[in-house]
C-alpha positions as CSV (number, residue, x, y, z in Angstrom):
1,M,-57.3,8.2,-33.0
2,T,-60.7,9.8,-31.1
3,L,-60.5,10.4,-27.3
4,P,-63.8,9.5,-25.9
5,K,-65.7,13.1,-25.3
6,A,-65.2,12.6,-21.3
7,A,-61.5,11.8,-21.6
8,R,-61.1,14.7,-23.9
9,R,-62.5,17.1,-21.6
10,R,-60.5,16.5,-18.7
11,E,-57.3,16.3,-20.8
12,S,-58.3,19.6,-22.4
13,A,-58.9,21.1,-19.4
14,H,-55.5,19.9,-17.7
15,L,-53.4,20.9,-20.9
16,A,-55.3,24.4,-20.9
17,R,-54.1,25.6,-17.3
18,I,-50.2,24.2,-18.3
19,A,-51.0,26.4,-21.3
20,A,-52.3,29.3,-19.9
21,G,-49.2,28.9,-17.1
22,Y,-47.0,29.7,-20.1
23,S,-48.9,32.1,-21.9
24,H,-48.9,29.5,-25.1
25,L,-52.3,27.7,-25.6
26,G,-51.9,27.1,-29.2
27,A,-48.8,24.7,-28.9
28,V,-50.9,22.7,-26.4
29,L,-54.0,22.3,-28.1
30,D,-51.9,21.3,-31.2
31,L,-51.3,17.8,-29.2
32,L,-54.9,16.8,-28.9
33,Q,-56.1,14.5,-31.6
34,G,-59.4,13.1,-33.2
35,T,-59.9,15.5,-36.4
36,S,-58.8,15.5,-39.5
37,D,-59.5,19.7,-39.2
38,P,-56.4,21.2,-37.5
39,R,-58.1,24.2,-37.1
40,S,-60.5,22.6,-34.4
41,Y,-57.6,20.9,-33.0
42,G,-59.9,17.7,-32.3
43,L,-62.4,19.5,-30.2
44,D,-66.1,20.1,-30.7
45,S,-67.8,23.6,-29.6
46,N,-68.7,22.2,-26.1
47,T,-64.9,20.9,-25.5
48,R,-63.4,24.4,-26.8
49,T,-66.0,26.2,-24.3
50,W,-64.7,23.7,-21.3
51,V,-61.3,24.6,-22.3
52,A,-62.0,27.9,-22.1
53,L,-63.4,28.2,-18.8
54,S,-60.3,25.8,-17.4
55,A,-58.1,28.0,-18.5
56,R,-59.6,31.2,-17.6
57,S,-58.3,31.0,-13.8
58,A,-54.7,30.3,-14.6
59,W,-54.6,33.1,-17.2
60,T,-56.0,35.5,-15.0
61,S,-53.7,34.9,-12.2
62,R,-51.1,35.1,-15.0
63,C,-51.8,38.4,-16.4
64,G,-55.1,39.5,-15.3
65,D,-55.8,40.4,-19.1
66,R,-59.5,39.3,-20.4
67,V,-60.6,39.7,-23.6
68,P,-64.0,38.9,-24.7
69,L,-64.7,35.7,-26.8
70,A,-68.2,35.7,-28.8
71,G,-69.1,32.3,-30.2
72,P,-71.8,31.7,-32.7
73,A,-74.2,31.3,-30.3
74,G,-74.5,31.9,-26.5
75,P,-72.7,34.3,-23.9
76,A,-69.2,36.1,-24.1
77,L,-66.5,34.3,-22.4
78,T,-63.0,35.2,-21.0
79,W,-60.4,33.8,-23.2
80,P,-56.4,33.3,-22.4
81,V,-54.6,34.6,-25.5
82,A,-51.0,33.3,-26.5
83,A,-48.7,36.2,-25.7
84,V,-46.4,34.9,-28.9
85,P,-47.4,33.5,-32.6
86,R,-47.2,29.8,-32.4
87,P,-44.1,28.3,-34.0
88,T,-45.8,26.9,-36.9
89,S,-47.3,30.3,-37.8
90,G,-45.9,32.4,-40.5
91,D,-46.7,35.7,-39.4
92,P,-44.4,38.1,-38.1
93,P,-44.8,39.4,-34.5
94,Q,-46.8,42.3,-34.3
95,P,-45.0,45.6,-33.2
96,G,-45.7,46.9,-29.6
97,H,-43.0,46.0,-27.0
98,P,-43.4,45.1,-24.4
99,R,-46.7,43.8,-25.1
100,R,-47.7,41.4,-28.4
101,Q,-50.9,40.9,-29.9
102,R,-52.1,38.3,-32.4
103,G,-55.3,36.6,-33.3
104,V,-56.3,32.9,-32.8
105,H,-58.7,31.0,-35.1
106,L,-60.1,27.9,-33.2
107,S,-62.6,27.0,-35.8
108,D,-65.1,28.5,-37.9
109,G,-67.1,30.9,-36.2
110,W,-64.5,31.7,-33.5
111,S,-61.9,34.1,-33.1
112,V,-59.9,35.6,-30.3
113,V,-57.5,38.9,-30.4
114,G,-56.1,40.0,-26.9
115,S,-52.6,40.8,-25.6
116,C,-50.4,40.1,-22.4
117,A,-47.3,41.3,-21.2
118,A,-44.6,39.2,-22.3
119,A,-42.9,37.1,-19.4
120,P,-39.3,36.5,-18.8
121,V,-37.8,33.1,-19.0
122,A,-34.2,32.1,-18.3
123,G,-31.7,33.2,-20.5
124,G,-33.5,36.2,-21.6
125,R,-32.3,40.1,-21.3
126,A,-34.0,42.5,-19.5
127,G,-36.1,45.1,-21.8
128,G,-37.0,41.9,-24.1
129,A,-33.6,42.6,-26.2
130,R,-33.8,39.0,-26.8
131,E,-36.5,36.8,-27.4
132,T,-38.8,36.3,-24.2
133,Y,-40.0,32.8,-25.2
134,M,-38.3,29.8,-26.7
135,T,-41.5,29.2,-28.6
136,R,-40.6,32.4,-31.1
137,Q,-38.5,29.7,-32.4
138,A,-40.1,28.1,-35.4
139,D,-38.4,24.7,-34.5
140,F,-39.2,24.5,-30.6
141,K,-42.2,22.8,-31.1
142,R,-40.4,20.3,-33.0
143,R,-38.0,20.1,-30.6
144,V,-40.0,19.5,-27.6
145,R,-41.7,16.6,-29.5
146,A,-38.6,15.0,-30.1
147,R,-37.7,15.2,-26.5
148,M,-41.0,13.5,-25.7
149,A,-40.4,10.8,-28.1
150,K,-37.0,10.3,-26.7
151,T,-37.8,10.5,-23.2
152,G,-41.4,9.7,-22.5
153,E,-42.2,13.1,-20.8
154,S,-45.6,14.7,-21.1
155,Y,-45.4,18.3,-23.5
156,A,-45.4,20.3,-20.3
157,A,-42.6,18.4,-18.9
158,A,-40.3,18.2,-22.2
159,R,-41.2,22.2,-22.7
160,S,-40.0,22.9,-19.2
161,R,-36.9,21.1,-19.4
162,L,-35.8,22.6,-22.8
163,L,-36.9,26.3,-21.3
164,G,-35.0,25.4,-18.3
165,D,-31.8,24.1,-19.9
166,R,-30.1,27.3,-19.9
167,P,-28.0,27.0,-16.2
168,T,-27.9,30.4,-14.2
169,E,-24.7,32.1,-13.5
170,E,-24.8,30.8,-9.8
171,A,-25.3,27.1,-11.1
172,L,-22.4,27.5,-13.3
173,A,-20.1,29.0,-10.4
174,Q,-21.0,26.2,-8.5
175,A,-20.4,23.6,-11.0
176,L,-16.9,21.9,-12.3
177,H,-15.9,22.8,-15.5
178,V,-13.8,20.4,-17.7
179,S,-12.6,21.6,-21.0
180,N,-10.4,20.0,-23.8
181,G,-7.4,22.0,-22.8
182,D,-6.0,24.9,-21.5
183,C,-6.0,27.2,-24.3
184,T,-9.5,27.9,-23.6
185,D,-9.9,30.7,-21.0
186,L,-12.7,29.6,-19.0
187,A,-11.2,31.2,-16.1
188,G,-11.8,34.5,-18.0
189,T,-15.7,34.3,-18.2
190,G,-16.2,34.6,-14.7
191,L,-18.5,31.7,-15.0
192,A,-16.1,28.9,-13.6
193,R,-14.2,28.6,-10.4
194,R,-13.4,24.9,-10.4
195,I,-11.9,23.8,-14.0
196,I,-10.0,20.5,-15.0
197,Y,-8.8,20.0,-18.6
198,W,-8.8,16.8,-20.3
199,R,-5.3,16.7,-22.1
200,D,-5.5,13.2,-23.7
201,V,-5.1,12.2,-27.7
202,L,-7.5,9.5,-27.5
203,H,-7.2,9.2,-31.4
204,E,-3.5,8.1,-31.3
205,G,-2.0,5.1,-29.4
206,P,-3.8,2.4,-27.1
207,V,-6.9,2.6,-25.5
208,P,-7.6,-1.0,-24.6
209,D,-10.6,-2.0,-22.7
210,V,-9.0,-2.3,-19.1
211,G,-9.5,-0.8,-15.8
212,R,-9.0,3.1,-14.8
213,E,-5.9,2.6,-13.1
214,E,-4.1,0.6,-15.9
215,L,-5.5,2.7,-18.6
216,R,-4.0,5.3,-16.8
217,R,-0.6,4.1,-16.8
218,I,-0.9,3.1,-20.5
219,R,-1.8,6.4,-21.7
220,A,0.9,8.1,-19.4
221,A,3.6,5.7,-20.9
222,F,2.2,6.5,-24.5
223,L,2.4,10.1,-24.2
224,L,5.8,10.0,-22.6
225,G,7.2,7.7,-25.2
226,A,5.7,9.9,-27.9
227,D,7.0,13.2,-26.2
228,A,3.7,14.4,-26.1
229,D,3.7,15.0,-22.2
230,D,3.7,18.8,-22.9
231,H,3.4,20.0,-18.9
232,A,5.7,17.0,-17.9
233,E,3.2,15.7,-15.5
234,G,3.1,12.2,-16.7
235,L,1.1,9.8,-14.4
236,H,-0.1,12.4,-11.7
237,M,-1.5,14.4,-14.4
238,F,-4.3,11.5,-15.3
239,E,-4.5,10.6,-11.5
240,E,-5.6,14.2,-10.6
241,R,-7.8,14.9,-13.0
242,D,-9.6,11.5,-12.5
243,A,-9.7,12.0,-8.6
244,A,-11.4,15.8,-9.3
245,L,-13.8,14.2,-11.6
246,E,-15.1,11.4,-9.1
247,A,-15.2,13.8,-6.3
248,N,-17.8,15.9,-7.6
249,R,-19.8,12.9,-8.1
250,D,-22.5,14.7,-6.1
251,G,-22.4,18.2,-7.9
252,E,-22.8,19.6,-11.0
253,Y,-20.8,19.2,-14.6
254,V,-20.1,21.6,-17.2
255,L,-18.6,20.3,-20.1
256,W,-16.9,22.3,-22.7
257,F,-16.2,21.2,-26.1
258,E,-15.7,20.9,-29.9
259,A,-17.2,19.1,-32.6
260,D,-13.9,17.0,-33.6
261,L,-13.0,13.9,-33.1
262,Y,-10.1,14.7,-30.7
263,D,-13.2,16.3,-28.6
264,Q,-15.9,13.6,-29.0
265,L,-13.6,10.9,-28.1
266,Q,-12.8,13.1,-24.7
267,I,-16.4,13.5,-24.3
268,T,-17.6,10.1,-24.7
269,Q,-14.8,9.0,-21.8
270,I,-15.9,11.7,-19.6
271,L,-19.7,10.7,-19.8
272,A,-19.1,7.0,-19.5
273,R,-17.3,7.8,-16.4
274,L,-19.9,9.7,-14.9
275,A,-22.4,7.1,-15.8
276,E,-19.9,4.8,-13.9
277,Y,-20.3,7.2,-11.0
278,K,-24.1,7.2,-10.9
279,V,-24.0,11.0,-11.4
280,P,-27.6,11.9,-13.2
281,A,-28.0,13.1,-16.6
282,E,-29.7,16.3,-15.7
283,H,-26.6,17.0,-13.2
284,I,-24.6,17.4,-16.5
285,T,-24.6,20.1,-18.9
286,L,-22.8,20.1,-22.3
287,I,-21.7,23.3,-24.2
288,C,-20.5,21.9,-27.8
289,I,-20.0,24.0,-30.7
290,G,-18.7,23.2,-34.2
291,E,-18.8,26.6,-35.4
292,H,-18.9,30.2,-34.5
293,P,-20.5,33.5,-35.7
294,G,-18.1,35.5,-37.5
295,I,-15.1,32.6,-37.7
296,A,-15.1,31.4,-41.4
297,R,-13.3,28.2,-40.4
298,F,-13.7,27.9,-36.8
299,G,-10.5,26.1,-35.0
300,G,-11.7,25.5,-31.4
301,L,-13.1,27.4,-28.4
302,G,-9.3,28.6,-27.7
303,E,-10.1,31.1,-30.5
304,L,-12.8,32.5,-28.7
305,R,-12.6,35.7,-26.2
306,P,-13.8,35.0,-22.4
307,E,-16.8,37.3,-23.3
308,Q,-17.8,35.0,-26.5
309,L,-17.6,32.0,-24.4
310,R,-19.4,33.7,-21.4
311,E,-22.4,33.7,-23.9
312,L,-22.3,30.2,-24.9
313,P,-24.5,28.8,-22.2
314,A,-27.5,30.9,-23.2
315,T,-27.3,29.6,-27.0
316,K,-28.4,26.2,-28.4
317,A,-24.8,24.9,-27.8
318,C,-25.6,24.6,-24.6
319,A,-28.0,21.5,-23.3
320,R,-28.5,19.1,-20.0
321,L,-28.1,15.9,-21.2
322,T,-30.5,12.8,-20.6
323,P,-30.3,9.2,-19.4
324,A,-30.3,8.4,-23.5
325,A,-27.5,10.6,-23.9
326,L,-25.2,8.9,-21.4
327,D,-26.3,5.3,-22.6
328,L,-25.0,6.6,-26.1
329,A,-21.8,8.1,-24.8
330,T,-21.0,4.5,-22.8
331,R,-21.7,2.3,-26.0
332,A,-19.4,4.8,-28.0
333,W,-16.9,4.5,-25.4
334,A,-17.3,0.8,-25.4
335,A,-17.4,0.6,-29.1
336,F,-14.1,2.5,-29.3
337,R,-11.9,0.6,-26.7
338,A,-13.2,-2.8,-28.2
339,P,-10.8,-5.4,-29.9
340,T,-12.3,-5.2,-32.6
341,P,-13.9,-2.0,-34.6
342,E,-17.6,-4.0,-35.4
343,G,-19.1,-1.6,-33.2
344,L,-18.1,1.6,-34.9
345,P,-20.9,1.5,-37.8
346,A,-23.7,1.8,-35.1
347,I,-22.2,4.5,-33.4
348,S,-21.4,6.6,-36.6
349,A,-25.0,5.9,-37.9
350,T,-26.6,7.2,-34.4
351,R,-28.0,10.5,-34.4
352,S,-28.7,12.5,-31.4
353,G,-30.0,16.0,-30.3
354,E,-27.5,16.2,-27.3
355,L,-24.2,14.4,-28.9
356,R,-25.3,15.7,-32.3
357,F,-21.3,15.5,-33.4
358,L,-20.7,12.1,-32.4
359,G,-21.8,9.9,-35.3
360,E,-20.1,12.3,-37.6
361,A,-16.6,12.2,-35.4
362,F,-17.1,8.0,-35.3
363,E,-17.1,8.0,-39.2
364,R,-14.2,10.2,-39.4
365,L,-12.7,7.5,-37.0
366,S,-13.5,4.8,-39.1
367,R,-11.4,6.5,-42.2
368,E,-8.4,5.8,-40.0
369,Y,-8.4,2.6,-41.1
370,P,-6.1,1.2,-43.8
371,S,-7.9,2.1,-47.2
372,T,-8.7,-1.3,-49.3
373,R,-7.6,1.1,-52.4
374,D,-3.9,1.7,-51.1
375,G,-3.5,1.0,-47.5
376,L,-3.6,4.5,-46.5
377,S,-5.6,6.0,-43.3
378,L,-7.5,9.1,-44.6
379,T,-4.7,11.6,-42.7
380,E,-1.7,9.6,-44.6
381,R,-3.4,10.4,-47.9
382,R,-3.9,13.9,-47.4
383,I,-0.4,14.0,-45.8
384,L,0.9,12.7,-49.2
385,A,-1.1,14.6,-51.1
386,A,0.1,17.7,-49.7
387,A,3.7,17.0,-50.3
388,P,5.1,18.3,-53.7
389,P,6.8,15.5,-55.7
390,D,9.0,17.7,-57.5
391,E,10.2,20.4,-54.9
392,D,10.6,20.9,-51.2
393,A,8.0,21.9,-48.8
394,T,8.2,22.7,-45.4
395,A,6.5,19.8,-42.8
396,G,4.2,23.0,-41.6
397,A,3.1,23.7,-44.8
398,V,2.1,20.2,-45.3
399,F,0.3,19.9,-42.2
400,G,-1.3,23.2,-43.3
401,R,-2.5,21.8,-46.4
402,A,-3.6,18.6,-44.8
403,S,-5.5,19.9,-41.9
404,G,-7.3,22.4,-44.7
405,R,-9.1,19.5,-46.2
406,E,-10.4,18.4,-42.7
407,A,-14.2,19.2,-42.4
408,R,-13.5,19.6,-38.5
409,P,-9.5,19.8,-38.1
410,Y,-8.7,17.8,-35.1
411,L,-4.9,16.5,-35.7
412,G,-2.1,18.8,-33.8
413,D,0.8,20.1,-36.1
414,D,3.1,17.3,-33.4
415,W,1.3,14.7,-34.4
416,C,1.2,15.4,-38.1
417,Y,5.0,15.7,-37.7
418,T,4.9,12.2,-36.1
419,M,3.0,10.8,-39.1
420,I,5.6,12.3,-41.5
421,D,8.2,10.8,-39.7
422,R,7.2,7.5,-40.0
423,L,5.9,7.6,-43.5
424,A,9.7,9.0,-44.5
425,R,11.4,5.9,-41.9
426,A,9.1,3.2,-43.5
427,P,11.3,0.1,-45.4
428,H,9.8,1.9,-48.8
429,P,10.0,5.5,-47.7
430,L,6.8,7.4,-49.0
431,L,8.0,11.1,-48.0
432,E,11.6,12.3,-48.1
433,V,12.6,14.7,-45.2
434,R,16.0,16.3,-45.1
435,P,18.3,15.9,-43.5
436,A,17.5,12.3,-43.4
437,G,16.5,10.7,-40.0
438,A,16.5,13.9,-38.5
439,A,13.6,14.9,-36.1
440,V,10.5,16.4,-38.1
441,E,10.0,20.2,-37.2
442,H,7.5,22.9,-38.3
443,G,10.7,24.0,-41.2
444,T,11.8,20.5,-41.9
445,P,11.8,19.9,-45.8
446,V,9.3,17.1,-47.1
447,R,8.6,15.9,-50.4
448,L,6.7,12.7,-52.2
449,T,8.9,9.9,-53.1
450,A,8.5,7.8,-56.1
451,T,7.1,5.3,-54.0
452,G,4.9,7.7,-52.5
453,A,3.2,8.8,-55.6
454,R,2.5,5.3,-56.9
455,V,0.7,4.5,-53.7
456,L,-1.3,8.0,-53.7
457,A,-2.3,6.7,-57.3
458,G,-3.4,3.7,-55.8
459,E,-0.9,1.7,-57.5
460,A,0.6,0.2,-54.7
461,D,-0.7,-0.6,-51.0
462,H,1.0,0.7,-48.0
463,V,0.4,-1.9,-45.7
464,R,1.7,-4.4,-47.9
465,L,4.7,-2.8,-48.8
466,N,5.7,-1.3,-45.4
467,G,3.6,-3.5,-42.7
468,V,1.6,-1.4,-39.8
469,D,1.8,-1.0,-36.1
470,R,-1.0,1.4,-35.0
471,W,-3.5,1.5,-32.2
472,I,-7.0,2.6,-33.2
473,G,-8.8,2.8,-30.0
474,G,-8.7,-0.8,-28.5
475,V,-7.8,-2.5,-31.9
476,H,-4.0,-3.1,-32.4
477,L,-3.2,-3.2,-36.3
478,T,0.1,-5.2,-37.0
479,G,1.9,-6.8,-40.2
480,R,1.2,-6.6,-44.0
481,D,-1.9,-8.4,-43.9
482,V,-4.6,-6.8,-41.4
483,R,-8.2,-8.2,-41.4
484,W,-9.7,-4.4,-40.8
485,R,-10.0,-2.0,-43.5
486,W,-11.8,0.8,-44.9
487,D,-13.7,0.3,-48.2
488,E,-13.9,3.5,-50.1
489,G,-16.2,2.2,-52.4
490,R,-18.9,1.0,-50.0
491,E,-17.8,3.7,-47.7
492,A,-17.8,1.1,-44.6
493,L,-15.5,-1.0,-42.6
494,T,-14.5,-4.3,-43.6
495,G,-13.2,-7.3,-42.2
């Protein structure tokens, strides 16, 4: 579309002032439409002169540098120069710290070469040891435009939000920090003064769509019955945790989590709860990682030293959330707790820049439904595949092999041993443990039975043989003829 000349001039002048304030005119000019020639940015020579004059005062107040701009005709003008390369440019930055130089060609016959001292931004280090401008990153402009499309913000507002998404140490110290477990040494970072841990294994046991108080009772009773209340806190742990979360509703939150299913379900519960409390999305910072440099198979935040954790708020793993992220988390939590799994595919298919691991986690959750091939969940199949048929392996070894098949391991060893025990105690046992009937522990000998081998080969159906009694969120699977299955061929839930 071509804007009227007067409108284009007004818009150009406004954007130029903003650009000069950020030392990055090129990125803003890219947004102006009206021409197929990218070198002219949709501006004729008169409008480009208008932009130059409009940006002059803002640039002078910021840097004080002026460079002559010579055109095909007319007097020399003063032009602001972007202090950094445009993200779309393949040119490497020129030497000369702390001043950087570049040339910008606006159209045939016009060129600018100049320099300006680099200005610091949030998250940068003194002396320029790090990139001083987020626009040095090749994908930054795409991130800004993606945010504009999602939130409806102007380019300047979206860019400012992205540049300001790195919380200061003071802001971190004032916030309530929430993490997945006390193996993560947040206190050791010096960034967190108030910490609560979300210790609940939501992928196991009932998580029905009931009120908060009733859900606390249900979860506490389940963990106690499964001998999974590691801290012997019972209902008190849930009450204390929920009270602390609500008491901070007028403050800031920082969530420290990982990419696996265990953590992603906790994130949805926490964010849905904060949405109920009417906490503004911009008061919530999420730090979420699925890998870490130098760790070949990342197992979680608990593997990181305090100094490594301390670096995460200054990385891309850290983001302030938007209302869209809260809405997605609320819908995901509702789909998880619903009495039928019909809402899971929509969440699995969702892609979010802020909750970027959520879709993947909900697809993994869907594969816990009995397969149309053999009646096994994916976890059960991997456990059977890890148990040898003609010799004993320890339960710990079976857990290690099964966990090694997960792209993002989420199941703890005790929960794996619970599954081994259930498969061994079935009417038609798929596993044999010794001594029979004893509690399964790390060193318990385990082997695959002949029936287990038949099921693993797809020659028999575990659910039809043994029945099922399992909760997946709000869905209770019972009996030998369950409606909901995972179709391996279609890679989709059926029912």
